[in-house]
N, C-alpha and C positions, 0 to 999 in steps of 0.2 A: 351819446356815450363819450367818455373822455378819460384821459390819463394825465394827471397833473403832478408836478413836483410839490412836495410839502416837507414838513418836519415832524418827526415822531420822537418825542423826548428831545434829545440832542442829536438825533440821527437824521440825515437826509433820507427821504422816503418818496415813494410813488403812490398816489392814490388813484384807484380805479373806480369809476362810477358808471353803472349801466343805466340805460334810459328807463328801465323798469324799477329802479330804486335800489338795486343791489350795490354793495360797496366793498372795497377791500383796500388794505394798506400794506405795502411791502417796503421794508427798510432796505437800503442798498447794503448795509452791514449784514452779511449773512444771506442776502436774498430772502429775508425772513418775513413770512406772512404773519403780521402781528394782529390783523383784524380782518374778519370776513363776516359781513352782514348780509343776510338774505333779504330779498325784496319784501316790503311790507304787504300784508294782505288787507283788503278792505274790511273794516269792522262791520259786525252785524248791524243791520238797520240802515246801511249806507246805500241800499238800493242797487248794489252790485256795480256801481260806477265810482271811479275815483273822484269825479266831479262833486259827489255828495259829501266827500270828506271835508270837514271844516264847517259843516252846518251846525246849527245850535244843538248842543247835547251830544254831538258825535266827536270823539277824540280822533285827531288825525293819526293815521298809522305811521309807525317808524320802522326802519330796518332792524332786524333782530341779529344781535351778535351771536356768533357760533363758536368762537375760539376763546379759550381761557388765556389770560395774561396775568402773571403774578403782580400784585401791587408793589412788591419789593424788587422787581426785576430791574437790573441795570439797563438804562437806555442811553448810554453815552459811549458805547463801543469798548468799554473796559473789560467786559466779559460777555459770554454768550447770554442771549436773551432767554428768560425763563417763561415759556409759554408759546402760543402761536404754533408755527410750523417750522422748526429748525431743519435745515438741510444737512444730512449726515453723509460725509464723504471725506476721505477714502477708507475710514475705519469705523466700525460700529463698537461703541463702548470701549472696553479694554481688550477687545479681541484682536490684538496686534501689539507691536512695539512703538507705535506712533502716538500722536495726540488723541486723547479720549474723544470719541465721536468725530474726529477729524478736524480739518482746518476750514472747510467750506462755511461753517456757521459763524466763524470769527474773522472772515475776510470780506473786503469790500468789493462788491460786484458792480458790473456796468449795465445800464439799460441799453439794449440794442434794438428794441422794437416795441411798439405799443399801438393800439388802435381798436378797430371793430372788425369782427368776422362772423358771418352767419348769425347776426343778431346778438353777439356776446362781446364783452370788452375783454381785452387781453393785454398782457405785457410779457416781454421776454428779457431776462437778465442773464448775463454771462460772466464767467470767471475762467481765467487761464493762468498758466504758470507765471506769466509776466505780471499778473496782478497781485501776486502774493508778496507779503512782507519778506524781507531777506531771510529771517530766521525760519519762516515756514517753507520758503522755496528751497532752502538748504536741506531741510529734513525730508523733502519729497522731490527727488531728482528727476521725475518723469514729466515730460511735456504733455499737457492735457488741455482740454477745453470742456467746461461744464456749461450747460444752458438749462434754465428753469423757465418754463412757459406757464403762466397762470391765466386761466380763462374763467371768466365770471359770468354766470347766467342768473336768472331770477331766483331760482332755488337750487342752483348747482355750482360746484367748483371743480375744476379740473387742473391738476398739477402734473406737468410732464418734465421729468428730469432726464437729460441726455448727457452721457459721458463719451468723450471722443479721445482717442489716443493719437496725439499729433507728433509723437516722437518716433524713434527708430527701434525702440526696445519694448517688449511686452511689460505690462504691469498688472498686479492684482489689486482689486478694490472691493469694498463693500459700500452699501448705500442704504439710506432710509429717509423717510419724511416723518419726523417725530411729532405727529399731530396731537395737540392738546385741545380736546373738545370740551366746551363749556356745558355743564349740567347743573340742574338745581340741587340734586342730592345724589351723590355717588352710589348710595345704597339702593336707589331706584333703578339703576342702570342694568340692562340685560343685553348680552351680545350673542348673536348666533352666526355661525359660519367659520369660527376659528377652531372649534372642536366638536365632537359628536353631540354633546348636550349644550344647553344654554348656559352661558357663563355669567355669573353674578359676582360682584365685588363686595366682599364682607370684611376684608382687612387689607393690609399691604399686599400688593400683587405686582410681580415683575415676571411675566411669563412669555416665553418664546413659542410660537406655533409655526412649525416648518411645513412647507409644501401645502399651503391652504388652497382652497378652490378658486379664490379670486373674488368672491362676493361675500360681504359681511353685512349683516343687518344690526344696526346699533340703535337700540331703544333707549332714549334718554330718560324716559319716564314722562316726558311731555310730548314728544313726537319721535319719528323714526328717521334715521339717516341710512341710506343705502351706500355702502362703501365698495367700490369696484377697483380692482388693481390688476395690472399686467406688467410683465417684466420683473416686478417685485414678487418673489416666490413665497415670502414668509410674512408673518405679522408678529408684532410685539404689543402686548397689552400691559400698561403700567399705571399704577397709582401708589404713591409712597406710604399711604396710611398715616395715622396720627404720629407715631414715633419718628419715622423718617422725615416727615414734613417738619416737625419741630427742630430737627437737626439741620435743616437747610437754611442758609443765611438769606437766600433770595425768595423765600416764601413764608407768608404768615402761617401760623400753626394750624388754623382751621381751613386754609384754602384747599387742602387736599379733598375736601368734600365737594368742590366745585368743578372738578375736571376728571376726565379719563383720557389717557393717551392710548390711541389705537393707531399704530404706525405700520404702513407698508414697508417692507424691508427686504434687502438682499443680503442675508447674513453670511453665507459661505462665500468667501472671496471669489470673484470671477476674474479670470485672466483676460485682459483685453490686448489683442495683438496690435502692432503698429498699423495705423490707418483705420482701425476698427472702431465701432461705436456700439453703445448699449442705451436703451431707453426704458425707463420705468414710468408708468402712468398710474395716477390715483384720482378717481372721480368720486365725488360726494354729491348725492341727490337727497334733498329733504322732502319728506312727505308727512302728512298729518298723522 
């Protein structure tokens, strides 16, 4: 297993590789997970061993991408990345008088740790008040420390976001992990666990689900993803539909068909006292 520095577009990035073949890429800009590939499975007829891969007539398996990234997304730090998993902090959308979706996704984070633990590859990125550009620091006067831990297994991904108040005064915050999941066809998607009945997406959808149970089953139409969350009390499901996608400058008109956002969220601002901390965890496990 390894974590190596790389470039993604024009952005410095960190690439995680697990020994089982799973891969992930995080840009330092935004601590943004821009790619998550689950480990390849052995193709039928390979005799159940990886050693058989490469034999005549057998195509070598490749890791499978699980996240959507717009083909028109800026990858130079000029604006937030469209796709992957943006980190939302300290404000969700326009629910406040600060920057829409907050400053974490447009700030440059630091790599503070990486390696292997319990058979999985991991990396930890951090952001503090001192890392912010002057304009952003002036708009958010509270000393803080954020850390994002990304843990990569064969068919699983765990994201842990921690917020710490390092100042002398309390501050309110909201947070979310705005996950864009790649799908073959949005109309085939079914989601269980956010409401009483199964949710299908037939048109534009931007819906908040407060106080969910913490476990969501996401049927992509090709396989199922189990989404587990703690700390994050809410969930948001979003797809722009045809009309709104056409109005977005950083998305091709038809790309809305290729993703669904299912994001763990803490929507009602939580007040964090001096010296206090909060942690939200989001775990994704892929099954056939």
